[in-house]
Backbone bond lengths (Angstrom), bond angles and torsions (degrees), N, CA, C in turn:
res aa  C-N    CA-C-N  psi(-1)  N-CA   C-N-CA  omega(-1)  CA-C   N-CA-C  phi
1 M - - - 1.456 - - 1.528 106.41 -
2 R 1.431 110.18 130.07 1.389 117.22 176.60 1.543 112.22 -73.55
3 K 1.273 122.19 154.50 1.468 127.61 178.56 1.481 113.10 -68.20
4 K 1.227 117.31 134.61 1.555 128.97 161.59 1.470 111.16 -75.94
5 I 1.217 127.40 124.21 1.488 124.09 179.71 1.364 111.55 -139.53
6 V 1.339 119.82 137.21 1.481 123.94 167.14 1.585 107.06 -119.00
7 A 1.319 118.75 116.23 1.482 122.99 178.76 1.504 109.60 -108.16
8 G 1.328 116.70 138.28 1.402 124.21 170.89 1.496 116.47 -104.95
9 N 1.364 112.55 115.11 1.548 114.63 -177.88 1.616 102.16 -102.07
10 W 1.226 111.81 114.01 1.557 122.77 -177.12 1.519 108.80 -72.18
11 K 1.230 120.26 -22.31 1.525 131.24 -167.18 1.523 106.65 43.14
12 M 1.335 122.52 -140.86 1.491 121.75 -164.84 1.513 104.40 -98.05
13 N 1.400 114.87 67.77 1.426 125.75 179.12 1.454 114.76 -134.43
14 T 1.329 117.15 148.54 1.447 127.32 178.35 1.626 111.42 80.63
15 T 1.328 107.13 132.88 1.494 114.07 166.33 1.493 109.39 -74.30
16 L 1.364 116.88 178.65 1.489 119.38 -173.12 1.534 103.56 -67.35
17 K 1.272 120.61 -49.52 1.416 123.55 177.37 1.582 114.96 -51.77
18 D 1.310 114.88 -48.23 1.440 118.31 -178.61 1.528 110.18 -63.81
19 G 1.300 109.48 -42.52 1.569 116.08 -178.91 1.487 110.85 -61.94
20 M 1.286 115.38 -44.32 1.528 114.82 176.05 1.510 116.08 -59.90
21 E 1.364 111.17 -38.09 1.432 117.68 177.41 1.480 113.96 -63.06
22 L 1.343 113.15 -45.14 1.506 122.43 179.54 1.616 109.48 -64.62
23 A 1.300 111.71 -38.17 1.562 116.95 -176.96 1.633 106.55 -64.08
24 Q 1.318 112.89 -46.00 1.403 116.57 179.08 1.466 114.28 -63.81
25 A 1.293 118.53 -37.86 1.527 119.28 -176.99 1.637 105.89 -72.39
26 V 1.388 117.84 -39.15 1.483 117.67 175.47 1.606 107.42 -61.91
27 E 1.233 118.66 -48.84 1.581 118.91 -178.17 1.525 109.15 -56.15
28 K 1.333 116.71 -42.40 1.506 123.08 -179.33 1.521 108.35 -61.07
29 L 1.266 117.57 -55.55 1.427 121.51 -177.01 1.570 113.47 -62.61
30 E 1.446 107.10 -37.86 1.411 111.17 -177.35 1.597 117.33 -58.04
31 K 1.228 107.98 -31.28 1.550 118.05 176.63 1.394 111.96 -68.79
32 E 1.332 121.96 -15.10 1.456 127.83 -177.64 1.558 109.14 -112.13
33 K 1.310 118.93 11.21 1.487 115.25 -178.13 1.484 116.79 -75.33
34 T 1.230 115.82 162.76 1.532 117.74 -172.47 1.478 109.21 -113.73
35 S 1.296 115.07 5.56 1.529 115.64 174.26 1.535 109.92 -108.33
36 D 1.329 117.05 177.90 1.365 119.01 177.06 1.528 113.96 -112.94
37 A 1.393 117.63 16.20 1.324 129.87 176.23 1.586 110.90 -61.29
38 L 1.302 115.51 139.31 1.452 120.56 174.91 1.556 107.56 -79.87
39 V 1.370 116.24 137.46 1.546 116.79 -171.24 1.607 98.42 -110.94
40 I 1.306 112.60 136.42 1.541 120.69 176.16 1.570 101.48 -131.30
41 I 1.411 112.23 142.77 1.390 119.54 170.33 1.534 110.19 -123.72
42 A 1.316 125.49 146.03 1.391 130.10 -169.82 1.632 103.93 -132.71
43 P 1.374 112.33 76.66 1.569 115.20 171.91 1.530 113.66 -73.83
44 P 1.229 112.46 166.87 1.531 119.52 175.84 1.533 107.12 -54.79
45 Y 1.375 114.53 160.08 1.520 118.32 -179.85 1.512 112.40 -56.37
46 T 1.437 115.72 -39.80 1.490 116.01 -178.72 1.472 114.44 -55.20
47 H 1.220 118.39 -26.63 1.535 121.56 -169.99 1.515 112.84 -97.85
48 L 1.343 121.12 -5.91 1.359 121.21 -169.49 1.646 115.47 -55.68
49 S 1.364 108.15 -54.49 1.444 116.61 -174.21 1.682 109.96 -57.08
50 K 1.385 109.05 -54.42 1.427 110.58 -178.85 1.584 119.38 -67.67
51 V 1.380 112.78 -30.38 1.454 113.68 167.84 1.397 119.68 -68.26
52 N 1.397 116.75 -28.39 1.434 121.73 177.41 1.547 111.41 -64.33
53 E 1.442 113.40 -28.05 1.576 120.75 175.61 1.472 113.79 -66.86
54 L 1.366 112.61 -21.83 1.483 115.65 -165.37 1.521 110.83 -104.26
55 I 1.343 117.92 -10.23 1.429 117.22 -176.16 1.510 108.82 -119.38
56 D 1.309 109.82 155.21 1.503 120.87 175.47 1.441 113.92 -128.29
57 D 1.454 119.16 -61.71 1.421 121.82 -176.93 1.623 109.06 -77.86
58 V 1.337 111.80 -35.93 1.507 114.19 176.04 1.562 112.05 -71.80
59 K 1.221 118.31 138.36 1.493 127.88 -179.53 1.561 116.82 -87.19
60 L 1.179 120.20 144.73 1.530 121.25 178.86 1.444 119.30 -104.33
61 S 1.366 115.67 131.89 1.525 121.81 -178.78 1.518 105.86 -127.13
62 A 1.328 114.26 150.13 1.415 125.83 163.30 1.564 108.48 -91.83
63 Q 1.365 112.81 162.61 1.381 115.60 -171.14 1.583 111.24 -98.62
64 N 1.355 113.95 -11.64 1.567 117.39 -176.78 1.553 102.88 -168.65
65 C 1.207 114.61 161.48 1.543 121.58 173.96 1.529 113.98 -142.59
66 A 1.270 121.52 157.87 1.420 119.61 176.50 1.581 107.21 -74.71
67 S 1.426 107.27 168.38 1.385 115.76 -179.22 1.557 113.07 -99.14
68 E 1.380 112.38 -4.74 1.542 117.75 175.40 1.597 105.36 -115.62
69 A 1.309 110.15 160.25 1.407 119.65 -176.07 1.414 118.62 -80.86
70 L 1.373 114.71 -32.48 1.411 123.56 172.85 1.490 112.56 -172.84
71 G 1.404 122.66 174.27 1.326 123.52 -178.17 1.483 116.78 123.70
72 A 1.418 114.48 -163.63 1.410 122.19 -176.16 1.522 113.51 -82.61
73 F 1.362 118.29 70.35 1.361 128.40 -179.58 1.426 114.35 -126.23
74 T 1.363 116.31 68.65 1.518 121.38 -165.55 1.429 103.11 -62.37
75 G 1.514 106.93 138.19 1.551 120.11 177.29 1.464 112.78 89.04
76 D 1.358 120.89 -17.32 1.466 120.22 -174.96 1.567 109.25 -89.18
77 I 1.272 114.41 157.46 1.506 119.94 -179.12 1.595 106.47 -126.33
78 S 1.362 117.90 124.77 1.345 124.37 -174.01 1.441 113.89 -77.43
79 P 1.323 129.52 160.63 1.395 128.23 175.78 1.611 110.22 -58.67
80 E 1.314 111.43 -41.55 1.585 118.56 -176.69 1.559 106.40 -58.58
81 M 1.449 116.91 -47.68 1.354 112.77 -179.26 1.506 116.84 -66.82
82 L 1.319 115.46 -23.61 1.504 117.01 175.54 1.433 110.31 -71.80
83 L 1.339 116.02 -42.25 1.463 118.54 -179.38 1.639 107.50 -66.08
84 S 1.261 120.09 -22.57 1.448 115.78 -179.49 1.572 109.18 -79.64
85 T 1.300 117.00 -16.05 1.521 116.43 176.31 1.489 112.85 -81.55
86 G 1.325 124.25 -10.63 1.366 134.58 -174.04 1.466 111.95 103.65
87 A 1.186 125.39 0.75 1.533 124.88 178.26 1.574 112.74 -59.64
88 E 1.238 123.85 135.63 1.375 124.96 179.15 1.631 106.25 -108.49
89 Y 1.269 117.69 -28.18 1.488 118.29 178.97 1.556 112.03 -118.56
90 V 1.309 110.91 170.12 1.543 117.64 176.27 1.487 107.16 -147.91
91 I 1.253 120.09 133.39 1.478 122.31 172.36 1.567 109.93 -84.55
92 I 1.258 112.80 128.38 1.522 116.96 -179.47 1.607 108.57 -129.27
93 G 1.281 108.46 128.25 1.610 111.23 173.51 1.440 111.39 93.34
94 H 1.464 118.61 14.50 1.414 107.60 178.08 1.515 114.22 -63.40
95 S 1.384 108.53 155.93 1.530 115.08 -172.70 1.551 114.80 -56.19
96 E 1.319 116.51 -31.38 1.501 118.87 172.86 1.539 113.87 -68.33
97 R 1.367 115.90 -30.23 1.453 117.68 177.19 1.535 105.67 -69.83
98 R 1.322 113.17 -43.72 1.501 120.29 -173.32 1.678 107.73 -61.64
99 S 1.372 113.68 -53.82 1.327 121.77 -170.64 1.604 115.69 -79.36
100 I 1.357 117.97 -47.90 1.400 121.13 179.58 1.624 111.40 -75.05
101 Y 1.233 112.73 -39.61 1.608 114.60 -166.25 1.590 104.74 -108.77
102 N 1.363 121.45 7.14 1.402 124.16 177.15 1.478 119.66 54.25
103 E 1.391 112.80 36.98 1.470 117.48 -177.53 1.513 107.22 -83.25
104 D 1.273 112.11 119.34 1.531 122.07 179.18 1.476 117.87 -84.93
105 N 1.197 116.05 173.83 1.522 119.66 -179.16 1.510 110.25 -65.57
106 E 1.315 118.72 -38.95 1.514 118.34 177.76 1.558 116.80 -59.19
107 L 1.483 109.70 -43.97 1.296 120.93 176.50 1.574 116.74 -59.64
108 L 1.364 109.89 -38.65 1.398 118.28 -178.70 1.467 111.04 -75.44
109 N 1.281 117.48 -31.83 1.469 119.83 167.00 1.378 120.11 -52.60
110 K 1.367 109.80 -45.39 1.593 119.94 178.29 1.536 105.34 -61.18
111 K 1.264 117.08 -41.68 1.434 116.94 -167.03 1.671 105.41 -76.07
112 M 1.363 112.15 -32.37 1.496 114.61 175.85 1.515 111.60 -61.72
113 K 1.308 117.73 -52.32 1.373 120.98 -179.54 1.511 116.94 -59.75
114 L 1.291 117.75 -38.96 1.467 125.91 174.45 1.524 111.14 -63.75
115 A 1.436 114.30 -45.83 1.491 114.94 -178.66 1.476 111.01 -65.51
116 L 1.345 117.09 -38.25 1.419 118.89 -177.85 1.549 114.71 -71.69
117 S 1.310 108.92 -36.86 1.655 112.66 176.18 1.495 107.87 -67.23
118 T 1.322 121.26 -20.92 1.487 121.54 -175.37 1.532 108.88 -90.96
119 G 1.353 123.58 -16.98 1.377 132.85 -179.56 1.498 115.09 100.84
120 L 1.244 119.72 15.21 1.453 122.80 173.59 1.560 109.59 -84.42
121 K 1.362 114.46 152.01 1.495 118.94 175.31 1.398 106.74 -99.29
122 P 1.240 126.90 116.28 1.435 134.02 177.83 1.521 115.13 -74.93
123 I 1.320 118.95 130.71 1.463 118.70 166.20 1.481 106.39 -106.67
124 F 1.378 111.83 103.08 1.481 120.11 -168.12 1.593 111.25 -90.68
125 C 1.313 113.41 122.89 1.574 115.24 -170.58 1.498 111.86 -98.88
126 C 1.133 122.45 139.69 1.495 127.94 169.43 1.507 114.06 -134.94
127 G 1.298 118.64 158.90 1.470 117.48 -178.82 1.548 109.82 166.91
128 E 1.376 117.58 152.68 1.405 126.84 -176.40 1.522 109.80 -105.88
129 L 1.346 104.88 151.60 1.575 115.74 175.90 1.576 111.76 -79.38
130 L 1.208 118.96 157.19 1.359 119.88 -177.86 1.564 110.89 -58.07
131 E 1.353 116.71 -36.79 1.505 112.19 -178.36 1.560 113.55 -70.27
132 E 1.345 108.36 -29.92 1.514 113.49 174.38 1.542 114.14 -70.73
133 R 1.202 119.91 -26.55 1.411 123.48 172.00 1.436 110.02 -74.34
134 E 1.260 120.04 -49.67 1.484 121.89 178.37 1.458 115.33 -60.02
135 A 1.380 116.84 -30.11 1.509 123.67 -178.22 1.622 110.59 -86.29
136 G 1.328 110.91 5.13 1.515 114.38 -179.72 1.533 118.21 73.50
137 K 1.468 112.29 12.55 1.488 115.81 -179.95 1.424 115.04 -98.44
138 L 1.349 121.49 12.61 1.443 123.99 178.87 1.561 118.79 -51.60
139 F 1.381 113.78 -37.75 1.440 115.19 -176.54 1.588 108.78 -83.21
140 D 1.313 114.34 -31.13 1.555 115.95 175.84 1.541 110.96 -64.20
141 V 1.370 114.41 -43.33 1.427 115.80 179.87 1.544 116.30 -63.28
142 I 1.318 119.10 -40.64 1.375 125.07 179.76 1.718 108.97 -70.65
143 R 1.299 108.78 -41.56 1.479 112.78 177.37 1.595 109.30 -61.92
144 E 1.185 123.93 -37.30 1.492 126.68 -179.10 1.621 105.49 -70.28
145 Q 1.273 113.91 -52.42 1.511 118.71 -173.05 1.539 108.66 -55.88
146 L 1.370 115.78 -43.45 1.490 116.17 177.70 1.380 115.53 -80.22
147 A 1.252 122.31 -34.87 1.493 123.57 174.34 1.474 113.93 -54.20
148 V 1.538 113.57 -53.32 1.418 117.64 -177.66 1.576 110.52 -81.36
149 G 1.225 115.96 -40.94 1.550 115.75 -175.67 1.511 111.27 -65.18
150 L 1.370 117.25 -26.12 1.508 119.64 -174.94 1.580 109.46 -106.48
151 K 1.473 116.43 8.48 1.429 119.84 -177.56 1.497 115.00 -56.04
152 D 1.223 120.65 130.80 1.427 132.50 171.86 1.638 112.66 64.26
153 I 1.361 111.70 24.19 1.446 116.08 166.04 1.552 105.04 -91.68
154 T 1.443 111.22 140.81 1.374 119.83 -170.16 1.490 112.40 -83.40
155 I 1.239 126.11 159.98 1.382 136.49 173.53 1.477 112.39 -45.48
156 D 1.447 113.58 -49.87 1.338 117.31 178.33 1.592 113.58 -64.80
157 E 1.315 112.58 -41.52 1.467 112.68 177.33 1.483 118.07 -64.92
158 M 1.350 111.40 -25.50 1.385 115.23 -178.81 1.627 109.19 -74.58
159 G 1.257 115.35 -5.46 1.553 120.85 169.55 1.467 111.39 -69.20
160 K 1.260 115.35 -21.07 1.646 119.23 -175.75 1.438 111.23 -102.76
161 V 1.431 117.92 -0.01 1.432 120.45 -176.57 1.547 115.90 -97.46
162 V 1.274 117.38 142.24 1.421 123.12 171.72 1.511 108.46 -116.97
163 I 1.372 114.67 138.46 1.484 117.56 178.59 1.570 108.46 -106.90
164 A 1.252 112.14 148.65 1.533 112.74 177.32 1.580 103.74 -137.63
165 Y 1.262 110.17 122.09 1.499 125.62 173.92 1.512 110.84 -82.45
166 E 1.373 117.77 111.00 1.451 123.76 179.36 1.529 114.15 -115.28
167 P 1.329 126.13 92.27 1.382 120.81 178.08 1.589 104.85 -65.94
168 V 1.367 115.27 113.60 1.403 119.12 -169.55 1.537 108.94 -64.70
169 W 1.327 119.02 -20.91 1.417 117.60 177.34 1.559 114.59 -72.26
170 A 1.249 113.33 -9.32 1.600 118.07 -169.70 1.593 102.11 -111.20
171 I 1.335 123.95 -1.93 1.511 122.84 -173.75 1.560 108.85 -83.92
172 G 1.292 117.71 110.51 1.539 120.09 175.79 1.398 108.55 73.35
173 T 1.356 127.50 7.06 1.480 126.38 -179.26 1.534 111.84 -91.87
174 G 1.336 117.85 -24.68 1.322 123.49 -169.47 1.515 115.60 89.98
175 V 1.358 114.49 -17.02 1.458 123.61 163.52 1.468 113.26 -72.26
176 V 1.315 113.81 133.42 1.408 120.51 178.54 1.509 112.97 -126.12
177 A 1.382 120.15 133.90 1.353 122.92 172.51 1.605 113.76 -48.00
178 S 1.427 119.28 137.03 1.352 115.97 174.90 1.612 109.76 -62.70
179 P 1.287 114.66 163.38 1.522 117.46 173.33 1.655 107.97 -54.68
180 D 1.274 117.13 -45.08 1.456 119.86 -178.95 1.550 108.73 -59.52
181 Q 1.322 115.53 -49.69 1.369 117.24 -175.27 1.549 112.09 -62.83
182 A 1.339 120.94 -33.86 1.457 126.70 177.29 1.451 107.80 -68.77
183 Q 1.285 119.74 -50.46 1.467 125.74 -179.83 1.538 109.98 -56.31
184 E 1.388 113.83 -44.08 1.493 115.33 -175.82 1.486 106.58 -60.29
185 M 1.347 120.53 -46.84 1.467 121.12 -173.47 1.592 114.38 -71.82
186 H 1.372 110.71 -39.49 1.386 113.44 177.43 1.529 117.25 -65.52
187 K 1.431 110.17 -32.18 1.501 116.15 169.48 1.598 113.66 -61.86
188 F 1.299 110.34 -43.50 1.393 119.59 -179.19 1.525 108.73 -56.98
189 I 1.371 114.31 -55.06 1.435 119.85 -179.53 1.552 111.51 -52.98
190 R 1.352 112.40 -46.50 1.589 111.98 -178.14 1.530 111.33 -64.71
191 D 1.297 114.64 -40.42 1.546 115.76 -178.86 1.595 104.18 -66.86
192 L 1.353 122.03 -38.93 1.480 119.15 179.64 1.606 108.98 -62.23
193 L 1.286 114.92 -38.03 1.579 112.25 -177.97 1.496 110.97 -70.21
194 I 1.277 121.15 -13.09 1.603 123.48 167.11 1.409 105.95 -68.13
195 D 1.411 120.69 -46.17 1.488 118.19 -179.00 1.439 113.87 -68.60
196 L 1.428 120.56 -41.96 1.308 123.07 -175.47 1.568 112.17 -80.57
197 F 1.195 123.75 -19.87 1.485 126.35 -176.10 1.502 111.78 -138.07
198 S 1.323 118.20 -87.32 1.451 121.98 -175.99 1.552 112.97 -164.64
199 E 1.261 115.80 164.75 1.424 116.73 175.32 1.513 114.38 -64.03
200 Q 1.344 113.22 -32.00 1.527 118.79 -178.70 1.565 108.66 -67.85
201 V 1.442 113.94 -48.27 1.412 118.99 178.74 1.438 110.73 -52.30
202 A 1.385 118.60 -47.59 1.476 124.48 -177.07 1.478 112.42 -60.97
203 E 1.425 116.66 -47.92 1.472 128.30 178.90 1.408 110.33 -61.22
204 D 1.354 127.53 -36.99 1.465 131.85 -174.96 1.623 111.29 -90.08
205 M 1.261 112.62 -13.52 1.558 113.65 -172.98 1.445 112.12 -71.47
206 T 1.338 119.63 126.93 1.560 123.34 168.48 1.520 103.41 -80.78
207 I 1.330 114.32 124.37 1.435 120.96 175.35 1.528 106.68 -121.53
208 L 1.377 111.72 121.70 1.521 117.69 -172.46 1.555 105.92 -103.43
209 Y 1.333 109.23 156.54 1.465 121.19 173.84 1.460 110.47 -99.58
210 G 1.333 122.72 130.58 1.469 126.67 176.44 1.533 108.31 -132.42
211 G 1.263 117.25 123.09 1.486 122.14 177.74 1.495 112.03 151.17
212 S 1.359 112.35 88.18 1.589 123.60 178.85 1.516 111.21 53.55
213 C 1.348 112.39 39.65 1.514 115.34 176.13 1.570 105.54 -81.97
214 K 1.261 116.10 135.89 1.524 122.31 -179.46 1.509 107.88 -147.76
215 P 1.451 114.92 178.51 1.470 120.58 -174.67 1.590 111.40 -53.67
216 S 1.432 112.97 -34.61 1.460 112.13 -167.16 1.586 111.33 -82.02
217 N 1.393 115.46 -10.55 1.505 107.78 -172.90 1.685 102.56 -128.88
218 A 1.361 120.15 -1.46 1.449 123.82 -173.55 1.559 107.62 -59.00
219 A 1.326 115.21 -53.24 1.460 117.05 -170.04 1.593 111.82 -59.11
220 E 1.371 111.97 -41.51 1.549 116.88 177.93 1.552 107.92 -61.05
221 L 1.346 120.89 -43.77 1.532 124.46 -179.21 1.487 107.19 -65.62
222 F 1.235 120.78 -48.68 1.510 123.63 -175.38 1.394 115.29 -67.15
223 A 1.379 120.93 -16.45 1.354 127.56 -175.32 1.580 112.20 -75.12
224 N 1.445 110.63 -16.64 1.480 118.95 176.69 1.593 110.07 -68.68
225 P 1.309 109.43 137.73 1.550 115.53 -176.33 1.632 112.99 -61.73
226 D 1.228 117.77 -24.83 1.541 119.83 -178.09 1.512 109.65 -106.00
227 V 1.276 123.25 6.21 1.482 128.76 176.74 1.481 109.44 -98.09
228 D 1.308 120.70 108.85 1.379 127.19 -175.80 1.452 122.54 -98.05
229 G 1.356 110.06 7.65 1.507 118.14 -170.54 1.545 112.72 140.76
230 G 1.327 109.97 -169.59 1.385 112.90 -174.76 1.598 116.44 -138.28
231 L 1.318 120.17 149.22 1.338 123.51 168.17 1.505 107.42 -99.46
232 I 1.322 121.32 113.93 1.408 124.65 -163.26 1.482 111.65 -106.81
233 G 1.362 120.93 120.54 1.444 118.32 172.34 1.496 117.34 -88.77
234 G 1.380 121.50 -94.54 1.440 123.54 -176.83 1.484 114.51 -53.20
235 A 1.250 119.75 -41.63 1.529 120.59 -173.23 1.587 105.70 -67.12
236 A 1.375 117.72 -24.75 1.509 114.05 -176.81 1.528 110.28 -72.38
237 L 1.282 124.47 -2.25 1.483 125.21 -175.67 1.507 110.53 -90.43
238 K 1.447 116.55 -9.87 1.422 125.50 169.46 1.411 115.53 -111.48
239 A 1.266 122.56 109.45 1.456 121.75 -168.92 1.443 114.08 -57.56
240 E 1.341 118.06 -34.85 1.495 121.53 178.96 1.435 108.39 -67.73
241 D 1.342 121.28 -52.23 1.431 119.20 -179.90 1.695 115.24 -62.76
242 F 1.293 111.54 -28.54 1.461 116.62 175.34 1.498 110.70 -67.33
243 L 1.307 111.10 -46.38 1.535 110.52 179.12 1.366 111.60 -76.05
244 A 1.234 128.85 -20.27 1.474 126.81 177.91 1.639 104.32 -69.27
245 I 1.319 118.47 -34.20 1.429 122.68 176.98 1.453 110.28 -66.79
246 V 1.311 118.09 -44.29 1.439 124.66 177.73 1.538 112.24 -58.18
247 N 1.363 109.80 -40.92 1.583 117.37 -179.38 1.514 110.29 -80.98
248 A 1.346 117.26 2.61 1.496 117.83 175.30 1.499 114.09 -66.70
249 Y 1.337 115.86 -12.79 1.399 128.41 172.74 1.527 110.63 -70.51
């Protein structure tokens, strides 16, 4: 049975004080959850060590990592540094990193390999722009992102990877992919993993949906056979809303 996961990406939100309070609230509510979904939170870098002291059942993720292990890379944070804060997971390839910071598939592949070699579990994001979907290129875009981003990663290493499908046109827009659209792409990703790796990798892979997922639509999205949870943005900043999504299972 593949894991059911709900991960909260806080992005560039909350002061340290606010973040600690939010983490405590999530941890408290997580203990009362009615589903068996694994709960992950991804605060800003500045919060990781302090938040790690406040959580137990909730797992900790970073939002990004460097592509180099150490050295003269001012402002970057290496996977080893993240691991030392207590982080177990790291988000790699989020659409905002791709679009705002021009991180391409080759760079993301370097990050994936380095994160895995360090012991972090990557949440690898993929997704198409609205114009790419409208032009009928959505499957080509996802195929390239996964084929290049996951290149030369071993089958054993893939057991530590989570994939998140983010339709870029549905992130922060209030627009959400329909359950049928989400299922179609998640099924495509799972079938692609058979070609790239193996049937076992595909069957075991947790594939999350990210894109304006909220308490009102989570249950409908999660009911799809190939949707294994969510990568949550805005709704993760309110503990009650976030845990309502967790309980959508």
